[in-house]
C-alpha positions in Angstrom: 0.0 0.0 0.0 1.2 3.5 -0.7 0.3 6.6 1.1 -0.3 9.6 -1.2 -0.2 13.0 0.5 2.0 15.1 -1.7 3.2 18.6 -0.6 2.9 20.3 -4.0 2.5 24.1 -4.2 -0.3 23.8 -6.8 -2.8 21.9 -4.7 -6.3 21.9 -6.1 -7.8 22.0 -2.6 -6.5 24.4 0.1 -4.4 22.9 2.9 -6.7 21.0 5.3 -6.2 22.9 8.6 -7.8 21.2 11.7 -8.5 22.5 15.1 -9.5 20.4 18.1 -13.3 20.8 18.5 -13.0 20.4 22.3 -10.9 23.6 22.8 -10.0 25.1 19.5 -6.4 24.3 19.7 -4.6 23.6 16.4 -4.1 20.0 15.4 -2.1 20.6 12.1 -2.4 21.0 8.4 -2.1 18.6 5.6 -1.7 19.4 1.9 -4.0 18.0 -0.7 -3.4 16.2 -4.0 -3.1 18.3 -7.1 -5.2 17.6 -10.3 -2.0 16.2 -11.9 -1.7 13.6 -9.2 -5.0 11.9 -9.9 -4.5 10.1 -13.1 -1.2 8.4 -12.0 -2.9 7.4 -8.8 -5.7 5.6 -10.5 -3.2 4.2 -13.1 -1.2 2.6 -10.3 -4.2 1.1 -8.8 -5.3 -0.3 -12.2 -1.8 -1.8 -12.8 -1.8 -3.4 -9.4 -5.3 -4.9 -10.0 -3.9 -7.0 -12.9 -1.8 -9.1 -10.5 -3.6 -8.6 -7.2 -6.8 -10.1 -8.6 -4.9 -13.3 -9.3 -3.6 -13.7 -5.7 -5.4 -16.6 -4.1 -8.2 -15.6 -1.8 -6.7 -17.3 1.2 -3.5 -15.3 0.8 -5.5 -12.0 0.6 -7.4 -13.0 3.7 -4.1 -13.7 5.5 -2.9 -10.2 4.7 -6.1 -8.7 5.9 -5.7 -10.6 9.2 -2.2 -9.1 9.5 -3.8 -5.6 8.8 -6.2 -6.2 11.7 -3.4 -7.0 14.1 -1.5 -3.8 13.0 -4.6 -1.7 13.6 -5.1 -3.4 17.0 -1.5 -2.6 17.9 -2.0 1.1 17.0 -5.5 1.4 18.5 -4.6 3.9 21.2 -2.8 6.2 18.8 -5.7 6.1 16.3 -8.3 6.7 19.0 -6.3 9.7 20.3 -6.1 11.2 16.8 -9.8 10.6 16.3 -10.5 12.4 19.6 -8.2 15.4 18.6 -9.7 15.9 15.2 -13.5 15.0 15.7 -13.9 15.5 19.5 -15.3 11.9 20.0 -14.7 10.9 23.6 -11.6 8.7 24.0 -13.5 5.6 25.1 -16.0 5.8 22.1 -13.1 6.4 19.7 -11.4 3.4 21.0 -14.6 1.4 20.6 -14.6 2.5 16.9 -11.1 1.3 16.4 -11.8 -2.0 18.1 -14.9 -2.3 15.8 -12.6 -1.8 12.8 -10.3 -4.6 13.9 -13.3 -7.0 14.2 -14.6 -5.9 10.8 -11.2 -6.7 9.1 -11.1 -10.0 10.9 -14.7 -10.7 9.6 -13.8 -10.0 6.0 -10.5 -12.0 6.3 -12.6 -15.0 7.1 -15.6 -14.3 4.8 -13.6 -13.3 1.7 -12.0 -16.7 1.0 -15.4 -18.3 1.5 -17.2 -16.1 -1.0 -18.2 -18.4 -3.7 -20.4 -18.9 -6.8 -22.9 -21.6 -7.6 -23.1 -24.8 -9.5 -25.9 -24.8 -12.1 -28.0 -27.5 -13.7 -27.4 -27.9 -17.4 -26.9 -30.9 -19.8 -25.5 -34.0 -18.1 -22.4 -34.0 -20.4 -21.6 -30.4 -19.5 -20.6 -28.4 -16.4 -22.2 -25.0 -15.6 -21.3 -22.8 -12.8 -21.0 -19.1 -11.7 -18.0 -17.4 -10.1 -17.7 -14.0 -8.4 -14.9 -11.8 -9.9 -13.4 -8.6 -8.5 -14.6 -5.5 -10.3 -11.3 -3.5 -10.5 -10.4 -0.1 -8.8 -12.6 0.7 -5.8 -12.7 4.4 -4.7 -13.6 4.5 -1.0 -15.0 7.8 0.3 -15.4 7.8 4.1 -16.9 10.2 6.7 -15.5 11.6 9.9 -18.2 10.5 12.4 -16.8 6.8 12.7 -13.9 7.1 10.4 -11.8 4.0 11.2 -14.6 1.5 11.4 -16.3 2.6 8.2 -13.0 2.7 6.2 -12.0 -0.8 7.6 -15.3 -2.3 6.4 -15.2 -1.0 2.9 -11.4 -1.4 2.4 -11.5 -4.9 3.9 -14.3 -6.2 1.7 -12.8 -4.6 -1.4 -9.2 -6.0 -1.1 -10.2 -9.5 0.1 -12.4 -9.7 -3.0 -9.4 -9.0 -5.2 -9.9 -5.3 -5.9 -7.5 -2.5 -5.4 -8.5 0.6 -3.4 -8.0 4.3 -3.4 -9.2 5.6 0.0 -10.0 9.3 0.5 -10.7 10.0 4.1 -12.8 13.0 5.2 -11.1 16.3 5.1 -12.4 16.8 8.7 -10.0 14.2 10.0 -7.1 14.0 7.5 -4.4 13.3 10.1 -6.4 10.2 11.2 -6.8 9.1 7.6 -3.1 9.5 7.1 -2.2 7.6 10.2 -4.6 4.8 9.3 -2.9 4.6 5.8 0.6 4.3 7.5 -0.7 1.5 9.8 -2.1 -0.4 6.9 1.0 0.1 4.7 2.8 -2.8 6.4 0.1 -5.3 5.5 -0.4 -5.0 1.7 1.9 -4.9 -1.4 2.5 -1.5 -3.1 -0.5 0.2 -4.7 -3.1 -2.4 -3.6 -4.5 0.3 -1.2 -3.5 4.0 -1.6 -4.7 6.8 0.6 -5.5 10.1 -1.2 -5.5 13.2 0.9 -7.8 16.1 -0.1 -11.1 17.9 0.2 -14.2 17.9 -2.0 -12.3 19.0 -5.1 -10.0 16.0 -4.9 -13.0 13.8 -4.2 -14.8 15.2 -7.3 -11.7 14.5 -9.5 -11.5 10.9 -8.3 -15.2 10.2 -8.9 -15.0 11.6 -12.4 -11.7 9.8 -13.3 -11.9 7.1 -15.9 -10.6 3.8 -14.6 -12.5 3.9 -11.3 -14.8 0.8 -11.4 -16.5 1.1 -8.0 -17.4 4.0 -5.9 -18.2 3.3 -2.2 -19.4 6.4 -0.4 -20.6 6.9 3.2 -21.7 10.5 3.8 -24.2 13.2 2.9 -27.2 12.6 0.6 -26.2 15.6 -1.5 -22.7 14.3 -2.1 -24.1 10.9 -2.8 -26.5 12.1 -5.4 -23.6 13.9 -7.2 -21.6 10.7 -7.2 -24.4 8.8 -8.7 -24.8 11.3 -11.5 -21.1 11.3 -12.2 -21.0 7.5 -12.2 -23.7 7.4 -14.8 -21.2 8.9 -17.2 -18.2 6.8 -16.2 -20.0 3.4 -15.7 -18.7 3.0 -12.2 -20.7 0.7 -9.8 -22.0 2.9 -6.9 -22.5 1.8 -3.3 -23.7 4.6 -1.0 -25.0 4.9 2.5 -26.1 8.5 2.8 -28.3 10.6 5.1 -31.0 9.5 7.4 -33.9 11.1 9.3 -34.5 8.0 11.5 -37.8 8.0 13.5 -38.4 6.4 16.9 -41.9 5.3 17.7 -42.9 5.0 21.4 -46.1 3.0 21.8 -48.5 3.0 24.6 -47.9 0.3 27.3 -44.1 0.6 27.4 -42.2 1.8 30.5 -41.7 5.5 29.7 -38.4 5.8 31.7 -37.0 2.9 29.7 -38.3 4.4 26.5 -36.6 7.7 27.3 -33.4 5.9 28.0 -33.6 4.3 24.5 -34.5 7.7 23.0 -31.6 9.5 24.7 -29.1 6.8 23.7 -30.3 7.1 20.0 -30.4 10.9 19.9 -27.4 11.8 22.0 -24.7 9.0 21.3 -21.7 10.6 19.7 -23.4 13.9 20.1 -26.1 12.8 17.6 -23.4 12.5 14.8 -24.4 9.0 13.6 -26.2 8.1 10.4 -28.5 6.0 12.4 -29.1 8.5 15.2 -32.7 9.0 16.4 -33.8 12.2 14.6 -37.5 12.4 15.3 -39.7 10.9 18.0 -43.4 10.0 17.9 -44.8 9.2 21.3 -48.3 7.9 22.2 -50.2 10.5 24.2 -50.9 8.0 27.0 -47.2 7.8 27.9 -46.1 11.3 26.6 -45.9 13.2 29.8 -43.7 10.8 31.8 -41.7 10.0 28.7 -40.8 13.6 28.1 -40.0 14.2 31.8 -37.5 11.3 31.8 -36.0 12.3 28.4 -35.4 15.9 29.8 -33.7 14.3 32.8 -31.5 12.2 30.5 -30.5 15.3 28.5 -29.7 17.3 31.7 -27.7 14.4 33.1 -25.5 14.4 30.0 -24.9 18.2 30.3 -24.2 18.0 34.1 -21.7 15.1 33.8 -20.0 16.4 30.7 -20.2 13.0 29.0 -21.5 14.6 25.8 -18.6 15.4 23.4 -18.5 18.4 21.1 -19.7 18.5 17.5 -17.0 18.0 14.9 -16.6 21.8 14.2 -18.4 25.2 14.6 -19.8 24.9 11.1 -21.8 21.9 12.0 -22.9 23.5 15.3 -24.1 26.6 13.4 -26.2 24.4 11.1 -27.7 22.4 14.0 -28.6 25.6 15.9 -30.2 27.0 12.8 -32.5 24.0 12.5 -33.4 24.2 16.2 -34.0 28.0 16.2 -36.2 27.8 13.0 -38.3 25.0 14.6 -38.7 27.0 17.8 -39.8 29.9 15.6 -42.5 27.7 14.2 -43.8 26.7 17.6 -41.5 24.0 19.1 -41.1 24.3 22.8 -37.6 24.1 24.4 -37.5 21.6 27.3 -33.7 21.3 27.5 -30.7 22.7 25.7 -31.2 24.6 22.4 -28.5 27.3 23.0 -24.9 27.9 21.9 -22.5 27.6 24.9 -19.9 30.2 25.6 -16.3 29.3 25.6 -13.9 27.4 23.2 -14.8 24.4 21.1 -17.9 23.4 19.3 -20.1 21.9 22.1 -23.8 21.9 21.8 -26.1 20.7 24.7 -28.3 17.8 24.7 -31.6 19.3 23.4 -35.2 18.2 23.8 -38.0 20.0 21.9 -41.7 19.3 22.3 -44.9 20.4 20.5 -43.0 19.5 17.3 -44.9 19.3 14.0 -44.2 17.6 10.6 -43.2 20.6 8.7 -40.4 21.8 11.2 -36.8 21.4 10.1 -36.0 19.2 13.0 -38.6 16.8 11.8 -37.9 16.9 8.1 -34.1 17.2 7.8 -31.1 15.3 9.2 -30.0 17.4 12.0 -26.8 15.5 12.9 -26.6 16.8 16.4 -27.8 16.0 19.9 -31.4 17.0 19.3 -34.5 15.0 20.3 -37.6 16.5 18.8 -40.9 15.0 20.1 -44.3 15.0 18.5 -47.2 13.4 20.5 -49.6 11.2 18.5 -53.0 9.9 19.2 -52.3 6.2 18.3 -50.0 3.7 16.7 -51.6 4.1 13.2 -50.7 7.8 13.2 -47.2 7.1 14.5 -46.5 4.6 11.7 -47.9 6.9 9.0 -45.8 9.9 10.2 -42.6 7.7 10.7 -42.9 6.4 7.2 -43.7 9.7 5.5 -40.1 10.9 4.7 -37.6 11.2 1.8 -35.1 9.1 3.7 -35.2 5.4 4.3 -32.2 4.3 6.4 -33.5 3.0 9.8 -36.4 3.1 12.2 -36.9 2.0 15.7 -40.2 1.0 17.4 -40.7 0.6 21.2 -43.7 -1.5 21.9 -45.1 -4.2 24.1 -47.6 -5.4 21.5 -46.5 -8.3 19.2 -49.1 -7.2 16.7 -47.7 -3.6 16.5 -44.2 -5.1 16.3 -45.2 -7.2 13.3 -47.0 -4.3 11.6 -44.0 -2.0 12.1 -41.6 -4.7 10.6 -44.0 -5.1 7.7 -45.1 -1.6 6.9 -42.2 0.8 7.7 -40.3 1.6 4.4 -36.8 1.5 5.8 -33.7 -0.6 5.2 -33.5 -1.5 8.8 -36.4 -1.8 11.3 -35.4 -2.3 15.0 -38.0 -3.3 17.7 -37.3 -2.5 21.4 -33.5 -1.9 20.8 -32.4 1.4 19.3 -29.0 0.1 18.3 -29.8 -3.5 18.1 -28.6 -6.0 15.5 -27.1 -9.4 15.0 -23.6 -9.9 13.5 -23.6 -10.7 9.8 -26.6 -8.5 8.9 -26.6 -6.7 5.6 -29.3 -4.0 4.8 -30.0 -1.7 1.8 -30.9 1.9 2.5 -33.9 3.4 0.5 -34.8 6.4 -1.3 -32.5 9.4 -0.4 -30.5 7.3 2.1 -28.6 5.5 -0.7 -28.3 2.2 -2.5 -26.5 -1.1 -2.2 -25.3 -3.2 0.6 -22.7 -1.1 2.4 -21.7 -3.6 5.1 -22.0 -7.2 6.2 -21.5 -10.4 4.1 -23.4 -9.0 1.1 -20.9 -6.2 0.7 -18.7 -8.9 -0.9 -21.4 -9.2 -3.6 -21.3 -5.5 -4.2 -17.5 -5.7 -4.6 -17.7 -8.4 -7.2 -19.4 -9.2 -10.5 -20.7 -12.6 -11.5 -19.5 -14.6 -14.4 -21.4 -17.7 -15.6 -19.4 -20.5 -17.3 -20.6 -23.3 -19.5 -18.1 -26.1 -20.0 -19.1 -28.5 -22.7 -17.5 -31.4 -24.5 -15.7 -31.0 -27.9 -17.4 -32.4 -30.9 
C-alpha cells in the first residue's frame, strides 16, 4: 500500500487545517493532492489490480488478518487522533477502532469463502457461476466513525481481489493519514492507496476514468452527485447516505426505559451518527412521563460532561439554525437549544416538544444531539408519520404489542427496522438503504457481492 499525500504548491484544494473541537487548539495542516496527481494514482491502482486479482483468496485473507493485528497494535494512537480531530470521547473512539479490527477479521474469514454456484445444465456439461473482482474501488469515508467505516469498505474490497483508493474525510485528515501508515505494512504496493484532499479531490477521483466502483458513506447531497457522475463513467456505486431516522414510542411501554432508549439514540456521539434518532413520535398515553424522563436524561449528560463536542463550529451553526427555526415555528424548548460560551464546538443535549411535521428538526437530518418530540393519538398515526419521509435508512419502534411489532416490521419503508432496541442488530446483517438514504449493501457479508461481479461458465465437451 502507498500513502499519497503530496506537498505540492499547486494543490487543487486548500491545505486542510484542523483544530481540536474540544478547545479550538490547532491539530495541524495537511496538503491536498493536485489535479495532476489523480490520473497516475488511478493508473497505479489499475496496474496493481492486474496481478492482485490473481492472488489466491486465502492469501488475501491472511494479509487482511495481518492488517487487523496492526490496527489493534496502534489502536490507542488512532483513537487519540480521532478524539483530537473530531472530538469523539476517547473511550468511544477506541470502541470504533476495536470495531474496525473485528470488521477486518470478519472479512478476512468471509472473503475466501465467498463463492459462486453450481448450475443445472446438460448431463455432459458443467455449468457454474463465479464472483470476480470489479477493479479499482474508490472508498470515500466520513468523519463520524472514520476508522470502522473505512475498515469495512477497504477490507471487503481488497479481500475480494480489488485494489483501493481511499480518500478519508477532510475533517479528519491526520487520522486518515495515520490509518494509511498503519495499513501500509500489510499490503503490497499500490493495492491500497490513501489520497488526501477535500471535496475538489473527491470530485476529480469520482470523475476519473478507470475507477470501477465508488463506495461512499456521507451526505445525501454528495451521494447524489456521485451517482450522477458514475452514470457517465460506468462505475458501480454503493452509497450509504443521510437518514432522518424515526423512533416510535407505543402505549404500554415503560416511559423511563423508552426515554433511556431515545436518549441513547439521539445523543450518542453527540447525535453524529447516520442511524441516530432524529425524530420521536410518542403515544399520548405515555407522553408526559416520557418527556420528563427524556429531559432528565438530557440534563444528566450536560451536568456530567459526557457529551462530546460537534465536529466543528460549522456543524454547530447548522444544528442551531434548525433548532432555532423549529422553535420559531412553535416547538417548545425543554432542554438545551443554545450555543454555549467558551472554546470548542459543544452543543447541549436538546429536547423539543410540540413539534410538527413541517419543522426542520422533523424533516431534515439534524446530525446533532437534538431529540424532537411529537405526540400522537395512536399507533396508526405514528407509523404513518414515521414512514412519511424522503429518507429510508433505519427506524426503531418501542412496543409491548407483538401485533404492533409485526406491523412495524412489515409496513415501515426503511432498510432496517429495530424493535425494542435502538442500536440492536445481530452480527452478519446486511441492509440496503432506501430512497434518499442511498443504495446497495454497504456492510455485512453482502458487501462482498457489491465488490464483485458474476461470471457464468458453461463447459461443454468438444465435438
